N, C-alpha and C positions, 0 to 999 in steps of 0.2 A: 630513369624517367619519373617525373613527379606525378604522384597520384592525386587526382582531383576529386573532391567531395562536393556533393550538392550543398550549397550554402543554406543554413537554417533560415536566414532572412528571406529566402526565396520560396520557402514552403508555403503553399496555399492553404489558408485556413489553419485549423489546429492551434488557434491562439492560446487556448487554455493549456494545451500540452506543452507548447513552447514556453509558456510562463512557468509551469511546474518544473520543467527541465532546467531553466535558468535559476530558479530558486534553489534547486538541489546543487547546482554548480556553485552558487554563492555560499551555501553552507552545506557541505557534504555530510555533516553530522545529522542532517534531517533523516538520512537513512535510505536514500535511493527512491526511484520512481518505478512503479509497476504499471505497464501499459497493457490494457486489454483491447483486443480487437481481432477481426479476421485477417487472414493472409492478404498481402497485396496492399496494405495501408501505409506503406513507407515508414514503418517503425524503425527499421535500421537506418534509413536515411536521416531521420530526425536525430537518432543517437549519434551518428557520425557528424552531423552538423553541429551538435553541441560540443563535441570534442574539439572542433576547430576554433571554438570560442575560448578554450582554455590555453594557458601557456604551455607550449610544447605539443599540444594537439594529439596526445596519445589516445589511441582507440584500440582496445583489446577485446576480442571476441572469445567467449568461453564456449567451446564446442560441446555438443551433446556427447556423452561417453567419456568426458575427461575424468581422469582419476584424481583422487585427493592429492597425491604427491605432485601431479602436474599443476594443480591449482595453488597449493601452499608452498611448494618447493621441497627440496630434499636435503638431508644432512648426511655427510660422508662420515660414517662411524670409524672407518679405518684410519682416516686422516686425524680424527679426534683422538683415537687411542695411540697412534704411532707418533704424531707430531704435537699432541697436546693442544690442539686448536680445532674449533668447529668449522668445517668447510661446508659452506651453504651454497646450494645450487638454486637460484631464484626460480619461482614459478610464475603463474599468470598474475597473482596478486601483486608481486613486486614489479612486474612490467606495467601494470595499470596505475601505479602510484603517480598521482598528479594528473590523471586523465580520466577516461571513461572505461568502465568494464561493462560490456554488453552481453547479456545472457538471453538468447532467444529461446522461447518455449521453456521458461524456467519451471513451469509446472510439471515438466517431464523429467526434471533432475531428481535424483534421490534426496529425500528430506534432509539427511545429514549434511549433504553438500550445500543445499540452500541455506541451512542454518549457519554453516561455516562462512559463506559469503556475506550473509547479513551481519554476523558478528564483526567481521573485518570492516565492512562498510560503516558500521555504527561507531566503532572504536578508532578507526584509522590506523590500526596496528595489526600485523600478522605475527602470530606466535607459533613457532614450530618446535615440537619437542619429540625426542625419540631416545628411548633407553637412557633417560636421565640427562641427556644433552639437549640444550634448548638454544633457540635463536629468535630474535625479534627484529623486525624492520618496519619502516613506515609503509602503510598501504592506504593512503588517503586518496580515494577515488570516488567518482560518482557512479553508483550502481544503477543500471537501467535494465530491468527485466521485462520481458514481453510474454504474453500468453494468449492462447485462444481457448476460451472456456469450453468450446465444443470438444476439445481434446483432453479435458480433465481440469480439475481445480486444485488449488493449493489448500493444504490444511489451514483452518482458521488461525492456528498458532503462528504459522509462517506468514500468512497473509497480513496479519497485524504488524509484523515486524518491518514490512516495507513502509517507509515514511509516507509516501504519497501514492495515490492510485487514481488512474483516469481510464476512461473507455473511449476509443475512437469510433466515430460514426461510420459504419460500413456502407452507408448510402448517402454520399454527398450530393448536393443539388446538381442538376445538369450543367449549369454555367460554371460551377466550381470544378466539376469533373473535367470539363473541356480545358479549363485553364491549367489544371494539373498536368494534363497530357501535353499541352503546348510547351510548358516550361521544361518538362522532361525531355521532349524531343529537341528543344533548343540546346539543352545541356549536353545531350548525347552527341549532337551534331558538331558542336564546338565548345568543349568545356572551358577552355581558356577565355574565350570571348564572353561566355555566360558569366563566369566569375568576375570578369572585368566590369560587366554591366551591373552586377549586384555588389560590387566592392564597397560602395559608400554605405549601403544599408547594413551589410555584414560587419563592416568596421565599426559602425555606430553601436551595433548590438554587442560586439566584443568589448568595446570601451565601457559600455554601461555595466556589463557584468563585472569587469575589472574594478571599476569604481565602487560598485556595491560590495564586492569582497573586501576592499580596503576599509569601507565604512562600517562593515558589520560589527566589528569589535567595539565600536563607539556607540552602537545602538543598544540601549539597555533592555534587558528582559524584565520589564517593570511589573509591579505587583497588581496594578489595576488591570492590565491586559490579561494577566494570569487568572485573576478573579472572574473576568467575563468568560474566558475560555473554559475554565472549570465548570461554570454554570451551564454552558452549552453542552459540554461533554456529559454532564450528569443528565441533562434533559434528553440527550440522545441515547442514554442507557448503554454507553460503551463499557466494555470490560477493561479493567486495569487502568493504568495511568499513562501508558505510552502515547495515547492520543493527545493528552494535555501537553506533554513535553514537545511532541512533534509539531503540534499546532502553534505553540509559542515560538518555536524556532522558525517555522515557516513564515509566521506573521512578521517576525523581526527581519527575515531575509527579504520579505516583500517591502517592508519599510525602507530598507537599504536600497532596494531596487528602485523605489520611487525617489530616493534622495532625501528622505525625511530623517529627522533627528530622533524620532521616537515612534513606537507602535501606536497606530491610531485605529479607530473602528473600521476604516476601509481596508486595512491590512488583515484584520481578523476575518472580515467577511470574504475577502478575496480568496482565501485558502481553505475555507470551511469545507467545501465539497471534496477537495483533494484529500483532506485528512479523514473525513468521516465516511466517505463512500464505501470503504471496505470494512468499516468498524461498526456501523450502525447495526443494531439487532434487527434481523429480518422479520421475526415473528413478534407480534404484539399480544399482550395478555387479553383474553376474551372479555367482552363487555359484561357488566353485571346483569343478571337476569332478575326481573321482578319476582317477588316471592310467589305471587299467585300463578305465574307462568312456570316457575321452577317446580311447583308442587304437582301440577297437572300431569307431566310425564311420569313422575314418580308414582302417582296414584294409578295411572293407566298400567304401568309396569307391574304394580302389585296385583292389580286385578287379573292381568294376563297370566301372571305366575300362579294365582289361585286357580284359575280355570284350567290350567295345564296339569293339575294334580288330580289323578283319578279318584272318584268317590267323594271329593270334597265339595260341599255345597257353598255357593256364594253367600256372602254375608247379607242378612236381611235387616232392613231398618226396624227398629223396635220403638213403640210409642213410650214416651217417658211420662208417667203419671206421678201422682203424689206418692211419696214413699210411705208404706204402711208398716208399722212395727207390730209384730204378732203379740197377742196378750200373754202375759206371764201367769203361770199357774199359781194359785195361792199356796203359800207355804203350809206344810203340815203342822198342826198344833203340837 
């Protein structure tokens, strides 16, 4: 029996998120997409819809509680020692190659597993080593992580390693809510008919992604775009250089998405919030205080400290007159 997925083209609203997902599919080296939002916002529906745009349509879900061996795969040491070859049993990363790896509530995973997933997503390679025996295989997938900030946050070091970050609005407008429900009911009632209805839009979206992926290598990472991006990253006070690299890659993917031959200002602007949302420094340095205002609290503090010491009299103002030098006695003859 064929499994039907809700088409990405039929998702109501969420245009920014759909764009970010397509950009990550065009260039998986961007490093994946982290989606923030409450439960019931169709995050998994969006991720499955993206998988249908890719060749093969692979969609792999990483369950909570998965072990490291289940994720990266295992090596059979007995076969390696007895037969002189490394026998590898693939894990979830191998299954996700060429498709989408979906991690729901990624903020609840152990940090070392999140780090492992991000490494593979950025490099496109999974490296397994055990007792001096190693195995490498392709793991080029689009990583999509979701989280509800009310259930905990990711450490800043891990948050930064997600290429793009977006937040879903938990309160869509009434008309939009109603249309979401209508389309969901129509899909549940007759999935085949619903897919047929949206076949044209979904096909056009898949074709656009396919063309952009083919065009990506011919779109240069030019120095002018990098200069502008570096200036904006500096102005945003982001730590490290990952933001610069991700922003440049995302802008190039957006140019390929538009069918342009080079990165233009519109491409840099389009992905700015995706890249900087989770990297901007939240706290700003305090504003400078005028000298006369900064001295007043200090003087008041000194006075209060003086009054708090038993037996000490407060300082009294003294009149400043002309300095008198005492006469000197005449020297003895």
